[in-house]
C-alpha positions as CSV (number, residue, x, y, z in Angstrom):
1,M,-4.9,8.7,-14.1
2,A,-8.5,9.1,-15.1
3,E,-9.5,11.1,-12.1
4,D,-8.3,14.8,-11.7
5,R,-7.3,15.3,-8.0
6,G,-6.7,18.9,-8.5
7,T,-5.0,20.8,-5.5
8,R,-3.5,19.1,-2.4
9,P,-6.1,18.4,0.1
10,Q,-6.7,21.3,2.6
11,A,-6.9,19.3,5.9
12,P,-3.6,18.1,7.2
13,L,-2.9,14.7,5.5
14,L,-2.5,12.5,8.5
15,A,-5.3,13.9,10.3
16,Q,-7.7,13.4,7.4
17,I,-6.6,9.9,6.8
18,E,-7.2,9.1,10.6
19,R,-10.7,10.6,10.5
20,R,-11.6,8.6,7.4
21,L,-10.1,5.1,8.6
22,V,-10.7,5.2,12.3
23,G,-12.9,2.2,13.3
24,S,-12.6,0.7,9.7
25,E,-12.5,-3.3,9.4
26,P,-10.9,-5.5,7.0
27,R,-13.1,-6.1,3.9
28,H,-12.1,-9.7,2.3
29,A,-15.1,-10.2,0.0
30,L,-13.9,-10.9,-3.4
31,E,-16.6,-8.6,-4.9
32,E,-15.1,-5.7,-2.9
33,C,-11.4,-6.4,-3.9
34,L,-9.4,-3.9,-5.8
35,V,-6.9,-4.2,-8.4
36,P,-4.1,-1.9,-7.2
37,G,-4.5,1.6,-8.6
38,L,-8.0,0.8,-10.2
39,T,-11.3,1.9,-8.9
40,L,-14.0,-0.4,-7.7
41,G,-15.9,-0.4,-10.7
42,R,-13.1,-1.1,-13.0
43,S,-11.7,-3.8,-10.6
44,R,-15.1,-5.7,-10.7
45,E,-14.7,-5.7,-14.6
46,L,-11.6,-7.7,-14.0
47,R,-12.9,-10.0,-11.2
48,R,-13.3,-12.9,-13.6
49,Y,-9.4,-13.0,-13.7
50,F,-9.1,-13.3,-10.0
51,P,-8.0,-16.7,-8.5
52,A,-11.3,-18.6,-6.8
53,D,-9.2,-19.1,-3.7
54,P,-6.2,-16.5,-3.2
55,A,-3.8,-16.9,-0.4
56,A,-4.4,-14.1,2.3
57,A,-1.5,-11.6,3.0
58,A,-1.2,-8.3,4.7
59,V,1.1,-5.3,4.3
60,L,1.6,-2.4,6.7
61,I,1.3,1.1,5.3
62,P,3.5,2.9,8.0
63,L,2.7,6.8,8.1
64,V,5.4,8.6,9.9
65,A,3.9,11.5,12.0
66,H,6.7,13.9,11.6
67,P,5.8,17.2,13.2
68,R,6.4,19.2,10.0
69,E,5.3,16.8,7.3
70,P,4.1,13.0,7.5
71,T,5.8,10.5,5.2
72,V,5.2,7.0,4.3
73,L,7.9,4.4,5.2
74,L,8.9,2.2,2.2
75,T,11.5,-0.5,1.7
76,R,13.4,-1.7,-1.4
77,R,13.3,-5.7,-1.7
78,A,16.6,-7.4,-1.6
79,R,17.8,-8.1,-5.3
80,E,18.5,-11.7,-4.6
81,L,14.9,-12.7,-3.9
82,R,12.9,-14.8,-6.3
83,N,9.8,-12.9,-6.3
84,H,9.7,-9.0,-6.9
85,A,13.3,-8.5,-6.4
86,G,14.5,-5.1,-6.1
87,Q,10.9,-3.6,-6.2
88,V,9.8,-0.9,-3.6
89,S,7.3,-2.3,-1.2
90,F,5.5,-2.1,1.8
91,P,6.5,-4.4,4.9
92,G,4.3,-7.5,4.7
93,G,3.7,-11.0,3.6
94,R,1.4,-14.2,3.9
95,I,-0.9,-14.1,6.9
96,E,0.1,-17.3,9.0
97,V,-1.9,-19.5,11.3
98,H,-0.6,-18.3,14.4
99,D,-1.4,-14.5,13.4
100,E,-4.4,-13.1,15.0
101,G,-5.5,-11.2,11.8
102,P,-4.1,-8.9,9.1
103,A,-3.0,-6.3,11.8
104,D,-0.9,-8.8,13.7
105,A,0.5,-10.3,10.4
106,A,1.6,-6.7,9.2
107,L,3.1,-5.7,12.3
108,R,4.9,-9.1,12.8
109,E,6.3,-8.7,9.0
110,A,7.4,-5.3,9.9
111,R,9.4,-6.4,12.7
112,E,10.9,-9.4,11.1
113,E,11.8,-7.4,7.7
114,I,12.9,-3.9,9.1
115,G,12.9,-4.3,12.9
116,L,10.0,-1.8,13.4
117,D,9.2,-2.0,17.0
118,A,5.3,-2.3,17.5
119,R,5.7,0.2,20.4
120,F,6.0,3.2,17.9
121,V,3.1,1.8,15.7
122,S,-0.6,2.6,16.0
123,V,-3.0,0.9,13.6
124,I,-5.4,3.4,12.3
125,G,-7.5,1.3,10.1
126,F,-7.8,-0.8,6.9
127,L,-8.1,-0.4,3.2
128,P,-10.1,-2.7,1.1
129,D,-8.3,-5.9,0.2
130,H,-6.3,-5.8,-3.1
131,M,-5.7,-8.6,-5.5
132,V,-2.2,-8.6,-6.8
133,V,-0.5,-10.3,-9.7
134,S,1.1,-13.0,-7.6
135,G,-2.3,-14.3,-6.7
136,F,-2.4,-13.0,-3.1
137,R,-5.3,-11.2,-1.6
138,V,-3.7,-8.3,0.3
139,T,-5.0,-6.5,3.3
140,P,-3.4,-3.1,3.5
141,V,-3.0,-2.1,7.3
142,V,-2.7,1.8,7.7
143,A,-0.7,2.8,10.7
144,R,0.5,5.9,12.4
145,V,4.3,5.5,13.3
146,A,5.7,7.8,15.9
147,P,9.3,9.2,15.0
148,G,12.1,8.1,16.9
149,F,12.2,4.4,15.8
150,V,15.5,2.7,14.9
151,L,15.4,0.2,12.0
152,H,17.4,-3.2,11.6
153,L,16.9,-4.5,8.2
154,D,16.9,-8.2,7.4
155,R,19.3,-7.9,4.5
156,E,18.2,-11.4,3.1
157,E,14.7,-9.7,2.4
158,V,15.3,-5.9,2.5
159,E,18.1,-4.0,0.7
160,D,16.9,-0.3,1.9
161,A,14.1,1.6,3.7
162,F,13.3,5.0,2.9
163,E,10.6,7.7,3.6
164,V,8.5,9.6,1.0
165,P,6.7,12.6,2.0
166,L,2.8,12.1,1.6
167,S,2.5,15.3,-0.3
168,F,4.8,14.1,-2.9
169,V,3.2,10.9,-3.3
170,F,-0.4,12.4,-3.7
171,D,0.6,15.3,-5.9
172,P,-0.5,14.3,-9.5
173,R,2.3,16.2,-10.9
174,N,4.7,13.4,-9.7
175,H,2.8,10.4,-11.2
176,R,3.8,8.9,-14.5
177,P,0.9,6.9,-16.1
178,R,1.8,3.5,-17.6
179,L,0.0,0.6,-19.2
180,H,0.3,-2.8,-17.6
181,R,-1.1,-6.2,-18.8
182,F,-3.2,-7.7,-16.2
183,R,-2.3,-11.1,-14.9
184,G,-0.8,-12.4,-18.1
185,T,-4.0,-11.6,-20.2
186,D,-4.4,-9.2,-23.1
187,V,-6.2,-6.7,-20.9
188,E,-4.2,-3.3,-20.1
189,V,-4.8,-1.3,-17.1
190,E,-3.3,2.2,-16.6
191,M,-1.5,2.4,-13.3
192,V,1.1,5.2,-12.2
193,D,4.8,5.1,-11.2
194,I,5.9,7.7,-8.7
195,P,9.7,8.3,-9.2
196,F,11.4,9.7,-6.2
197,G,15.0,10.2,-6.3
198,E,16.7,6.8,-7.1
199,H,13.5,5.0,-6.2
200,N,10.6,4.2,-8.6
201,I,7.3,3.3,-6.7
202,W,5.3,1.4,-8.9
203,G,2.9,-1.6,-9.3
204,A,0.8,-2.8,-6.2
205,T,2.7,-0.3,-4.0
206,S,1.7,2.8,-5.9
207,G,-1.7,1.3,-6.4
208,M,-2.4,1.0,-2.8
209,L,-1.3,4.5,-2.4
210,M,-3.6,5.8,-4.8
211,T,-6.5,3.6,-3.1
212,L,-5.3,5.4,0.2
213,W,-5.9,8.8,-1.6
214,R,-9.3,7.8,-3.0
215,V,-10.6,6.6,0.4
216,C,-9.6,9.3,2.3
217,F,-9.7,12.3,0.1
218,A,-12.0,11.7,-2.8
219,E,-15.7,12.6,-2.7
220,S,-16.3,8.8,-3.5
221,A,-13.9,5.9,-3.1
222,D,-14.9,4.7,-6.8
223,E,-13.8,8.1,-8.3
């Protein structure tokens, strides 16, 4: 990554995220949309490649508030799916007409995909929308999840669910830079893979986690 994040943030990770995102609202304007993993400035350079009328979607970024160290809860998509098969992702999907907004859609998808009971989930706030390669405009909904939940995976959609310590995700020593072609163009963008055991966190998922770091821990979200 171009930015140097240096040492791990000194403030407790989850507390700092809550301080920075409390009271935040969804930001849907196309000029504010991010390419996952890129700064706002770099994303604006690529805006001409965005679809003019992208479909709206939402994902839940579930931060599990373990007493010793917070984690992020991730899924691995079923290998039989037509799109993004086998990839590590957040629970989420298209915002339906009956949803009351991105948070409602993200909570519904988390319940449907992994059986995460909303009683354990408290929405903290929102990251800026991200434009993903499939053409969706995705609103990341950041939430605190109380420990003690029991998951029930929809095996047609989700093959596995696992947790990764936030300190591991945010540590630059665990990032593996990789160049990607942007939306079928000749433009290359640098993103990071985050290998964790048998899993590889990459693409939009790792990009949104990098946005979470920028928004909550960088001096400027555009660093």
